[in-house]
C-alpha positions as CSV (number, residue, x, y, z in Angstrom):
1,M,-119.1,71.1,54.4
2,R,-121.7,73.0,52.4
3,N,-124.8,74.2,54.3
4,W,-126.3,71.1,55.9
5,K,-129.8,72.2,54.9
6,V,-128.9,71.9,51.2
7,N,-127.8,68.3,51.8
8,L,-130.9,67.7,53.8
9,A,-133.1,69.0,51.0
10,A,-131.4,66.8,48.4
11,A,-131.6,63.7,50.7
12,W,-135.3,64.4,51.3
13,V,-136.1,64.4,47.6
14,A,-134.0,61.3,46.9
15,Q,-135.7,59.4,49.9
16,F,-139.1,60.5,48.6
17,L,-138.3,59.0,45.1
18,C,-137.1,55.7,46.6
19,I,-140.2,55.3,48.8
20,V,-142.5,56.2,45.9
21,G,-140.8,53.3,44.0
22,F,-141.0,50.8,46.8
23,T,-144.7,51.5,47.6
24,A,-145.7,51.5,44.0
25,A,-145.2,47.7,43.9
26,F,-145.1,46.0,47.3
27,P,-148.6,46.8,48.6
28,F,-149.9,44.7,45.7
29,L,-147.7,41.7,46.4
30,P,-150.5,39.3,47.3
31,F,-152.1,40.0,43.9
32,Y,-148.8,39.6,42.1
33,I,-148.4,36.2,43.8
34,R,-151.7,35.2,42.2
35,D,-150.5,36.2,38.8
36,L,-147.5,34.0,39.3
37,G,-149.6,30.9,39.8
38,I,-150.6,30.7,43.5
39,T,-154.4,30.7,43.6
40,D,-155.2,28.9,46.9
41,P,-156.3,31.6,49.4
42,D,-154.2,30.1,52.2
43,G,-151.3,29.7,49.9
44,V,-151.5,33.4,49.0
45,K,-151.4,34.4,52.6
46,L,-148.4,32.1,53.4
47,W,-146.4,33.2,50.4
48,T,-147.2,36.9,51.2
49,G,-145.8,36.4,54.6
50,L,-142.7,34.5,53.3
51,L,-141.9,37.0,50.6
52,T,-142.4,39.9,52.8
53,S,-140.1,38.4,55.4
54,A,-137.4,37.2,53.0
55,G,-135.9,40.7,52.4
56,P,-135.6,41.7,56.0
57,I,-134.0,38.3,56.9
58,S,-131.0,38.9,54.6
59,M,-131.0,42.6,55.5
60,A,-130.6,41.7,59.2
61,L,-127.5,39.8,58.4
62,M,-125.9,42.6,56.2
63,S,-126.9,45.8,58.1
64,P,-124.1,45.7,60.6
65,V,-121.6,45.2,57.8
66,W,-122.9,48.2,55.9
67,G,-123.0,50.2,59.2
68,V,-119.4,49.5,59.9
69,L,-118.5,50.4,56.3
70,A,-120.4,53.7,56.7
71,D,-118.3,54.6,59.6
72,R,-115.1,53.7,57.8
73,R,-115.8,54.7,54.2
74,G,-118.5,57.3,54.4
75,R,-122.3,57.5,54.7
76,K,-123.0,58.8,51.2
77,L,-121.4,55.8,49.7
78,M,-123.8,53.5,51.6
79,V,-126.8,55.5,50.3
80,E,-125.5,55.0,46.7
81,R,-125.1,51.3,47.4
82,A,-128.7,51.0,48.6
83,T,-130.2,53.0,45.8
84,F,-128.3,51.7,42.7
85,G,-128.2,48.1,44.0
86,G,-131.8,48.2,44.8
87,A,-132.8,49.6,41.5
88,A,-131.2,46.7,39.6
89,V,-132.7,44.0,41.8
90,L,-136.2,45.5,42.0
91,A,-136.4,46.0,38.3
92,A,-135.5,42.3,37.9
93,M,-138.6,41.4,39.9
94,A,-140.7,42.6,37.0
95,F,-139.4,39.6,35.0
96,A,-139.9,36.9,37.7
97,G,-141.3,33.7,36.2
98,N,-142.6,32.2,39.5
99,V,-142.8,32.8,43.2
100,H,-139.5,30.9,43.7
101,Q,-137.6,33.3,41.5
102,L,-139.3,36.2,43.3
103,L,-138.2,34.8,46.6
104,I,-134.5,34.6,45.5
105,L,-134.7,38.2,44.3
106,R,-136.2,39.3,47.6
107,L,-133.3,37.7,49.5
108,I,-130.8,39.5,47.2
109,Q,-132.7,42.7,47.6
110,G,-132.3,42.5,51.4
111,T,-128.5,42.3,51.1
112,L,-128.3,45.4,49.0
113,T,-131.0,47.8,49.9
114,G,-131.9,49.6,53.1
115,T,-132.3,53.2,51.9
116,V,-134.1,54.4,55.0
117,P,-131.3,53.5,57.5
118,A,-128.7,54.6,55.0
119,F,-130.3,58.1,54.8
120,I,-130.9,58.2,58.6
121,T,-127.2,57.6,59.2
122,L,-126.2,60.2,56.5
123,V,-128.5,62.9,57.8
124,S,-127.8,62.4,61.5
125,S,-124.1,62.8,60.8
126,M,-124.6,66.1,59.1
127,A,-127.4,67.8,61.1
128,P,-126.5,70.0,64.2
129,A,-127.3,68.2,67.5
130,S,-130.1,70.6,68.3
131,E,-131.8,69.8,65.0
132,V,-131.4,66.0,64.9
133,G,-135.0,65.3,65.8
134,F,-136.3,67.8,63.4
135,S,-134.1,66.6,60.5
136,L,-134.9,62.9,61.1
137,G,-138.6,63.9,61.3
138,L,-138.3,65.5,57.9
139,M,-136.6,62.4,56.5
140,Q,-139.4,60.3,58.0
141,M,-141.9,62.7,56.4
142,A,-140.3,62.0,53.1
143,V,-140.9,58.3,53.7
144,Y,-144.5,58.9,54.5
145,V,-145.2,61.4,51.7
146,G,-143.6,58.9,49.2
147,A,-145.7,56.1,50.7
148,S,-148.8,58.2,50.2
149,V,-148.1,58.8,46.5
150,G,-146.5,55.4,45.7
151,P,-149.6,53.1,46.3
152,L,-151.8,55.4,44.3
153,I,-149.4,55.4,41.3
154,G,-148.9,51.7,41.7
155,G,-152.6,51.0,41.8
156,V,-153.2,52.9,38.6
157,V,-150.2,51.2,36.9
158,A,-151.3,47.8,38.1
159,D,-154.9,48.3,37.0
160,S,-153.9,49.6,33.6
161,L,-150.6,47.8,32.7
162,G,-150.2,45.0,35.2
163,Y,-148.2,44.2,38.3
164,R,-144.9,43.7,36.5
165,W,-144.9,47.4,35.4
166,A,-145.3,48.4,39.0
167,F,-142.0,46.7,39.8
168,G,-140.5,48.5,36.8
169,V,-141.5,51.8,38.3
170,T,-139.8,50.9,41.5
171,G,-136.5,50.3,39.8
172,I,-136.7,53.6,37.9
173,M,-137.5,55.6,41.0
174,L,-134.5,54.1,43.0
175,L,-132.2,54.9,40.1
176,F,-133.3,58.5,40.0
177,G,-132.8,58.8,43.8
178,G,-129.3,57.4,43.5
179,V,-128.4,59.8,40.8
180,L,-129.7,62.7,42.8
181,V,-127.6,61.8,45.8
182,H,-124.5,61.3,43.8
183,A,-124.9,64.6,42.1
184,L,-126.1,66.9,44.8
185,V,-125.2,65.6,48.3
186,Q,-121.7,66.6,49.5
187,E,-120.0,64.8,52.3
188,K,-116.6,65.7,53.7
189,F,-115.9,62.4,55.4
190,V,-112.9,61.9,57.6
191,P,-112.4,58.3,58.7
192,P,-112.1,58.2,62.5
193,S,-109.0,56.9,64.2
194,N,-109.3,53.4,65.7
195,E,-106.3,53.6,68.0
196,K,-108.3,52.9,71.1
197,G,-110.7,50.4,69.5
198,H,-113.6,52.8,69.6
199,T,-114.9,51.9,66.1
200,G,-116.1,48.7,64.5
201,F,-118.8,46.3,65.2
202,A,-117.5,44.9,68.6
203,A,-117.1,48.4,70.1
204,S,-120.5,49.5,68.9
205,A,-122.2,46.4,70.2
206,R,-120.6,47.1,73.6
207,T,-122.0,50.6,73.5
208,V,-125.5,49.3,72.8
209,A,-125.3,46.7,75.5
210,H,-124.0,49.2,78.2
211,S,-126.4,52.1,77.5
212,L,-129.9,51.3,78.7
213,P,-131.5,54.1,76.7
214,I,-129.8,53.0,73.4
215,L,-130.6,49.3,74.1
216,G,-134.2,50.2,75.0
217,V,-134.8,52.2,71.8
218,V,-133.1,49.5,69.6
219,I,-135.5,46.9,71.0
220,A,-138.4,49.3,70.8
221,L,-137.8,50.0,67.2
222,G,-137.7,46.3,66.5
223,G,-141.1,46.0,68.3
224,I,-142.5,48.9,66.2
225,Y,-141.6,47.2,63.0
226,L,-142.9,43.8,64.3
227,G,-146.2,45.4,65.2
228,N,-146.6,47.2,61.9
229,Q,-145.6,44.2,59.7
230,T,-147.8,41.7,61.5
231,A,-150.9,43.3,59.9
232,R,-149.7,45.6,57.1
233,P,-148.9,43.0,54.4
234,L,-152.4,41.5,54.8
235,L,-154.2,44.8,54.5
236,P,-155.0,44.3,50.8
237,L,-156.8,41.1,51.6
238,L,-158.9,42.9,54.3
239,V,-159.7,45.7,51.8
240,E,-160.8,43.0,49.4
241,T,-163.4,41.8,51.9
242,L,-164.8,45.3,52.3
243,Q,-164.7,46.4,48.7
244,P,-167.8,45.2,46.8
245,D,-166.5,46.0,43.4
246,P,-163.5,43.7,42.5
247,S,-162.3,46.0,39.7
248,L,-161.6,48.7,42.3
249,V,-159.7,46.6,44.8
250,N,-156.3,47.9,43.8
251,T,-157.4,51.5,43.9
252,A,-159.1,51.0,47.3
253,T,-155.9,49.4,48.6
254,G,-153.9,52.3,47.4
255,S,-156.3,54.7,49.1
256,V,-156.0,52.9,52.5
257,Y,-152.2,52.9,52.3
258,G,-152.2,56.5,51.1
259,A,-154.4,57.7,54.0
260,S,-152.1,56.2,56.5
261,A,-149.0,57.6,54.8
262,V,-150.5,61.1,54.6
263,A,-151.2,61.1,58.3
264,S,-147.7,59.9,59.0
265,A,-146.2,62.6,56.9
266,L,-148.2,65.2,58.8
267,S,-147.0,64.0,62.2
268,A,-143.4,63.0,61.5
269,A,-141.8,66.5,61.2
270,V,-144.1,67.9,63.9
271,V,-143.3,65.1,66.4
272,G,-139.6,65.3,65.6
273,R,-139.6,69.0,66.5
274,L,-141.8,68.4,69.6
275,A,-139.6,65.6,70.7
276,D,-136.5,67.9,70.6
277,R,-138.4,70.4,72.9
278,W,-140.6,68.3,75.1
279,G,-138.8,65.0,75.4
280,H,-138.4,61.9,73.3
281,R,-139.7,59.6,76.0
282,R,-142.9,61.5,76.4
283,M,-143.6,61.5,72.6
284,L,-142.7,57.8,72.3
285,I,-145.2,56.8,75.0
286,L,-148.0,59.0,73.6
287,C,-147.6,57.8,70.0
288,G,-147.2,54.1,71.1
289,M,-150.5,54.1,72.9
290,G,-152.3,55.9,70.1
291,A,-151.0,53.4,67.6
292,A,-152.3,50.5,69.7
293,V,-155.8,52.0,69.8
294,A,-155.7,52.8,66.1
295,Y,-154.8,49.2,65.2
296,A,-157.7,47.9,67.3
297,C,-160.0,50.2,65.3
298,Q,-158.6,48.6,62.1
299,A,-159.3,45.2,63.4
300,F,-163.0,46.0,64.0
301,S,-163.6,48.1,60.9
302,P,-167.0,47.2,59.5
303,T,-166.7,49.2,56.2
304,L,-164.0,50.4,53.9
305,A,-164.6,54.0,55.0
306,V,-164.0,53.1,58.6
307,L,-160.9,51.2,57.6
308,I,-159.5,54.3,55.8
309,A,-160.2,56.4,58.9
310,A,-158.5,53.9,61.2
311,G,-155.6,53.7,58.8
312,F,-155.3,57.5,59.0
313,A,-155.2,57.4,62.8
314,T,-152.6,54.6,62.7
315,G,-150.4,56.7,60.5
316,L,-150.9,59.8,62.7
317,F,-149.5,58.0,65.7
318,S,-147.0,55.6,64.2
319,G,-145.6,58.5,62.1
320,G,-144.2,60.0,65.2
321,L,-142.6,56.9,66.7
322,L,-139.7,56.4,64.3
323,P,-138.2,60.0,64.2
324,A,-138.4,60.3,68.0
325,A,-136.7,56.9,68.5
326,N,-134.0,57.5,65.9
327,A,-133.3,60.9,67.5
328,V,-132.5,59.2,70.8
329,L,-130.0,57.0,69.0
330,A,-128.4,59.9,67.2
331,R,-128.1,61.9,70.5
332,F,-126.7,59.0,72.6
333,A,-124.5,57.2,70.0
334,P,-120.9,58.4,69.6
335,R,-120.4,60.0,66.2
336,E,-117.7,57.5,65.2
337,Q,-120.1,54.7,66.0
338,Q,-123.3,56.0,64.6
339,G,-123.2,54.0,61.3
340,A,-122.5,50.7,63.2
341,I,-125.2,51.4,65.9
342,Y,-127.8,52.3,63.2
343,G,-126.7,49.1,61.4
344,I,-127.3,47.0,64.6
345,S,-130.6,48.8,65.1
346,N,-131.6,48.1,61.5
347,S,-130.8,44.4,62.0
348,V,-133.2,44.3,64.9
349,N,-135.7,46.2,62.8
350,A,-135.3,43.7,60.0
351,V,-135.9,40.8,62.4
352,G,-139.2,42.6,63.4
353,R,-140.0,43.1,59.7
354,S,-139.3,39.4,58.9
355,L,-141.1,37.9,61.9
356,G,-144.2,40.2,61.6
357,P,-145.5,39.0,58.3
358,M,-145.0,35.3,59.2
359,L,-146.8,35.9,62.5
360,G,-149.6,37.8,60.7
361,A,-149.9,35.0,58.1
362,L,-150.1,32.3,60.8
363,L,-152.7,34.3,62.8
364,A,-154.8,35.1,59.7
365,T,-154.7,31.5,58.6
366,A,-155.8,30.2,62.0
367,W,-158.2,32.8,63.2
368,G,-158.9,35.2,60.3
369,L,-157.4,38.4,58.9
370,R,-158.6,40.6,61.8
371,A,-156.6,38.6,64.3
372,A,-153.4,40.0,62.8
373,F,-154.5,43.5,63.4
374,L,-155.4,42.7,67.1
375,A,-151.9,41.2,67.4
376,G,-150.6,44.6,66.3
377,T,-152.5,46.3,69.1
378,G,-151.0,44.0,71.7
379,L,-147.5,44.5,70.3
380,F,-147.7,48.3,70.5
381,V,-148.9,48.1,74.1
382,L,-145.8,46.1,74.9
383,V,-143.6,48.5,73.1
384,T,-145.0,51.4,75.0
385,V,-144.5,49.7,78.4
386,W,-141.0,48.8,77.4
387,V,-140.1,52.4,76.4
388,A,-141.6,53.7,79.8
389,A,-139.4,51.2,81.6
390,T,-136.1,51.7,79.8
391,V,-135.9,55.2,78.2
392,K,-135.8,57.2,81.4
393,V,-132.9,59.6,80.6
394,Q,-133.2,62.4,78.1
395,P,-130.6,62.5,75.3
396,P,-127.6,64.7,76.2
397,E,-127.5,68.2,74.7
398,A,-124.6,69.1,72.4
399,D,-123.5,72.2,70.7
400,S,-124.4,72.7,67.1
401,P,-121.4,72.1,64.7
């Protein structure tokens, strides 16, 4: 295989492009829902929760299938499936005539996309064991850097051309990312032998069930996504209550998302490297408690400036959670099962992403927008306690390939 760092660089740029596309459109989903004819405030909240949850629901069903195929057919192929398939469906969202069509497209999107877990599986299979945390931290950094740029681009596009054009940008960015992977990433994939039944979904599920650190991290990752998605889809509506000039709501929303993403990008690679050296459990506990406090600060933000600062703090701590947790999976999971185990993990993550928006919408409807952010605080406290109780063993060391 060509130098793994070259593949990592190409994957980083492609992941960045994909996330720029995703975050150019979806932060403004509540406002697109209004454009599609839903004007009742409670209706906007409920449809935001439903549409945000729809994609993860179908993704939860398909992720194990794609994970098993990654182990059998190659990890690069699964990245190409996620990028090219996602490009077609997301571009189609720009032509949705009503929220019902948008819902159908979101369900289809969930079955095809999943660029983040696809890239995680690809990179973790290529990186030396001693560099897994660092490599996954860099890939998570690509997610956050893309997420810091995407909302700003999307806000400008939405303000000047409309929300449909923001979805068009998403499709174009995913297309570019897929082309880059196809052209530059080289994978010398050798399908593993299954003579002893060590591959496939059933074998991987047994591995997850019988390894407490893997099981603990899989559930913790689902809790992290649940905590983030309980509040995050409703952030534009909270920004709207704090932004006195309605014409600047989209730009202000992009600024809040961007501040969080910038902080996450700064912390992802650093925490990934520190986790390799100081211990993944220690970093998971530290970042989990910090994220809980930061969400509480968002819940009580009296001004837009305070909300931006709280969003920055949230990104700083939550940015370290995902690379540290995924590094545990990469270190503990057998190589011939990594795709399937990441697929199982992504299914749990998708359940968290699907339940979070619905939970947040129900809490916001019953007790106000800020209740969803307080719920995020409580969930991150629970995740931290769970990690402390289950992830008590350090990932085994291995020689670099």
